[in-house]
C-alpha positions, -999 to 999 in steps of 0.1 A, spaced: -560 -355 -183 -541 -340 -149 -517 -362 -127 -537 -376 -95 -495 -381 -80 -491 -357 -55 -461 -330 -64 -426 -343 -66 -416 -347 -30 -446 -348 -14 -470 -376 -2 -505 -386 5 -507 -405 37 -537 -431 37 -549 -446 68 -516 -474 77 -491 -445 75 -508 -419 94 -516 -444 124 -479 -453 121 -468 -417 118 -494 -415 151 -478 -438 167 -438 -423 165 -451 -388 173 -476 -401 202 -439 -414 217 -421 -381 210 -451 -359 226 -445 -381 258 -413 -382 260 -403 -343 260 -439 -333 286 -417 -360 305 -387 -338 304 -412 -305 313 -413 -292 274 -439 -274 264 -458 -273 233 -460 -247 204 -470 -245 169 -460 -220 144 -475 -205 106 -466 -226 79 -456 -190 59 -430 -171 75 -421 -134 62 -392 -141 38 -370 -116 53 -374 -142 82 -361 -168 65 -334 -155 43 -297 -151 55 -299 -174 86 -291 -208 66 -263 -200 48 -259 -195 11 -272 -233 7 -300 -234 27 -309 -198 14 -314 -216 -24 -335 -242 -7 -361 -223 3 -394 -228 -10 -407 -187 -16 -440 -175 -28 -453 -156 -52 -465 -121 -45 -502 -116 -50 -529 -102 -62 -518 -60 -75 -484 -66 -54 -470 -93 -84 -456 -67 -114 -435 -95 -134 -435 -69 -164 -416 -46 -137 -403 -72 -117 -359 -68 -117 -351 -86 -88 -364 -114 -69 -375 -95 -35 -403 -81 -65 -415 -111 -72 -415 -132 -32 -426 -118 -2 -433 -149 18 -419 -183 18 -427 -217 36 -414 -225 64 -375 -245 64 -375 -256 97 -386 -246 135 -360 -231 149 -359 -197 134 -397 -193 136 -392 -203 171 -364 -178 177 -390 -148 161 -416 -162 185 -394 -157 214 -385 -121 204 -422 -112 200 -434 -124 231 -398 -122 251 -421 -108 285 -449 -135 282 -425 -165 281 -407 -175 313 -368 -173 324 -364 -209 309 -385 -214 281 -386 -255 276 -409 -258 239 -415 -289 220 -427 -285 182 -437 -313 156 -457 -294 123 -444 -298 86 -416 -278 68 -408 -276 35 -374 -272 15 -365 -268 -27 -341 -305 -22 -335 -329 -48 -359 -357 -32 -341 -391 -22 -343 -416 1 -357 -408 30 -353 -373 20 -386 -353 13 -397 -313 0 -421 -315 27 -416 -332 56 -422 -332 96 -399 -323 120 -401 -331 156 -380 -299 175 -370 -297 214 -356 -265 222 -342 -247 259 -345 -207 260 -324 -188 285 -295 -204 297 -259 -218 288 -259 -239 312 -245 -274 299 -271 -294 317 -291 -282 287 -270 -307 259 -272 -331 283 -310 -332 288 -320 -329 253 -292 -354 245 -307 -375 271 -348 -375 256 -333 -377 223 -319 -410 230 -351 -419 257 -372 -414 225 -350 -438 201 -349 -463 229 -390 -461 234 -394 -472 198 -371 -499 195 -339 -485 183 -305 -502 198 -279 -490 174 -279 -452 174 -250 -431 187 -252 -394 198 -222 -376 183 -214 -346 195 -188 -315 183 -183 -281 187 -186 -248 165 -156 -233 186 -132 -265 179 -142 -262 140 -129 -225 140 -100 -232 157 -95 -260 128 -102 -243 101 -78 -215 112 -52 -234 116 -52 -249 87 -50 -217 75 -83 -214 57 -98 -180 58 -134 -187 47 -148 -209 75 -181 -215 60 -169 -231 32 -146 -252 51 -178 -266 69 -203 -266 44 -179 -293 25 -168 -310 58 -204 -312 59 -211 -337 33 -180 -363 42 -204 -392 51 -216 -390 14 -187 -374 -6 -154 -390 14 -124 -372 22 -111 -374 -14 -147 -356 -23 -145 -331 5 -110 -322 -6 -122 -312 -40 -147 -297 -33 -122 -271 -5 -104 -264 -37 -132 -257 -59 -141 -229 -34 -104 -213 -38 -86 -235 -11 -48 -248 -10 -47 -286 -11 -19 -282 14 -50 -262 35 -72 -285 26 -57 -317 35 -44 -298 71 -80 -294 79 -86 -330 74 -63 -341 89 -68 -320 120 -103 -334 120 -92 -372 120 -76 -365 151 -89 -372 187 -92 -329 197 -119 -321 220 -124 -291 244 -140 -285 278 -179 -285 271 -177 -316 250 -158 -335 279 -182 -319 303 -215 -326 284 -198 -361 278 -192 -367 313 -233 -356 320 -240 -383 294 -221 -407 308 -248 -435 308 -256 -429 271 -242 -435 237 -221 -404 228 -189 -395 217 -169 -369 201 -165 -369 164 -142 -336 155 -155 -345 121 -189 -339 127 -199 -302 113 -236 -294 106 -244 -271 79 -266 -248 94 -251 -215 95 -262 -204 134 -249 -227 157 -226 -213 179 -216 -243 206 -225 -278 210 -236 -295 176 -249 -329 178 -264 -354 157 -279 -393 160 -269 -415 140 -279 -460 136 -249 -474 132 -261 -512 117 -283 -522 90 -286 -503 54 -293 -468 64 -259 -454 79 -275 -416 77 -283 -395 105 -321 -393 119 -316 -361 141 -288 -330 149 -292 -302 165 -270 -278 184 -265 -243 208 -272 -213 189 -269 -182 214 -267 -159 189 -296 -166 164 -330 -145 184 -308 -115 186 -311 -112 151 -348 -109 159 -342 -83 188 -319 -62 209 -311 -91 232 -289 -122 228 -303 -147 242 -290 -182 247 -306 -214 235 -299 -250 223 -326 -272 204 -323 -309 184 -347 -318 161 -354 -356 151 -363 -367 114 -394 -385 116 -396 -389 83 -362 -411 87 -376 -427 115 -405 -438 97 -386 -454 67 -364 -468 92 -390 -484 115 -412 -502 82 -380 -517 68 -369 -534 100 -406 -543 114 -404 -520 146 -437 -510 152 -460 -537 172 -485 -555 159 -511 -535 174 -499 -509 157 -490 -523 123 -524 -548 122 -546 -520 135 -584 -515 123 -604 -485 120 -628 -500 145 -635 -533 172 -668 -537 152 -695 -535 127 -729 -527 131 -749 -540 102 -783 -524 89 -810 -552 76 -834 -532 63 -850 -493 58 -870 -497 87 -843 -511 116 -821 -478 103 -828 -463 134 -822 -499 159 -792 -502 140 -773 -462 148 -787 -465 183 -767 -503 188 -737 -483 175 -738 -454 199 -747 -478 227 -709 -497 217 -692 -464 218 -704 -451 249 -688 -489 266 -658 -475 255 -651 -498 219 -648 -480 182 -673 -488 164 -682 -483 125 -712 -486 110 -723 -500 73 -741 -472 56 -769 -487 43 -793 -521 38 -775 -546 19 -768 -585 18 -752 -598 50 -727 -618 28 -719 -583 14 -715 -565 44 -695 -595 60 -666 -587 29 -668 -551 33 -662 -560 73 -634 -587 64 -619 -561 34 -615 -532 62 -599 -561 85 -623 -553 117 -630 -585 138 -668 -580 148 -700 -575 133 -731 -569 152 -764 -584 135 -796 -565 143 -825 -584 122 -860 -590 127 -850 -623 151 -824 -602 170 -851 -571 175 -880 -597 184 -863 -610 213 -841 -576 223 -808 -591 218 -778 -590 192 -758 -616 169 -722 -611 175 -702 -630 150 -667 -632 152 -656 -628 115 -614 -647 125 -635 -674 142 -668 -682 121 -681 -677 159 -719 -663 167 -730 -654 205 -768 -645 211 -765 -618 238 -779 -588 251 -761 -555 240 -747 -548 273 -724 -584 274 -709 -570 236 -679 -551 251 -670 -580 271 -671 -609 242 -651 -582 216 -626 -575 244 -623 -607 254 -620 -622 227 
């Protein structure tokens, strides 16, 4: 028998889960739009050549590749990976954005501000708060080298977290130029190796980073010098300027911050939670002035940030941060019963009249004993039931029952919404 579980690292979302996700996504959209960002969507599938080479060696290994189809797939004569795959699932939202900008440059404004909330896929090892399919909530500004962009993006992300109820978050910033200088001063030739190892500092500690650097062919002395510089109080002009513009926000310079994606060129940013069990990143980003130029003739400056929806949801669930109307939400305000086959049309009419009054209405789908209909309404946590039986039809009224209190009211249809919304 086939397994009914979803694929490893993937999840099904039941109604209560979807409502919570929609609540968080709704706030993210609202805040991003309040900062003037416009929505964008891109395909789930990209050409493999679009993605490869943009995320570093480790990132390339996590791209979900798609086999060629039909006659294009020649397993017998395949000798290289490119013989097998030509497409891939979207790894992130930034590279597709760069492709879109390069492809639509003449149709976009001088400063293109966009947000994008869509799923991405990575062939990663699943862990707490880490999945193979997950949503990213990106915000990017294209076309400006001004550090005001970084400040605005940090402000927007901070605004979202505050509105969701987070109080223990901190924005950490660093600069690829500063990291490059520390790498060079330590005598390390391969900057990518050094930064990929440093990016794991919070997971494997200083000893683990040193060990990985040595395994990558870097001398222990150079590794020690690099980590000593990382632990210093180094800053640069760009970071000081961003810090000054974000003086009212929880922002600090962190020389140890090294986001792993290879396309960053300037400021890099990360949001972490500082209290509780979850101490990892819940968002990050940075400036990537060279990425769009990979798809066209012109280099276009860009900066962006991505909030990790899945991690935010995990923490909010564990901390009980959802408001009661979301955590205890129901599919409808009221359920309309069906008394008999002969009254089905009347129940359908009543349900539509109540919907026109602004109520969320679910209709029990078949004639049944009232006790069973009440039990079903209670099971799905609908607080009110409308009964339209023979006596109600004769009086041209409806019995409204409050399932929490047991109270019943016989009234005209026009008064039902007031009873339900007031009760």
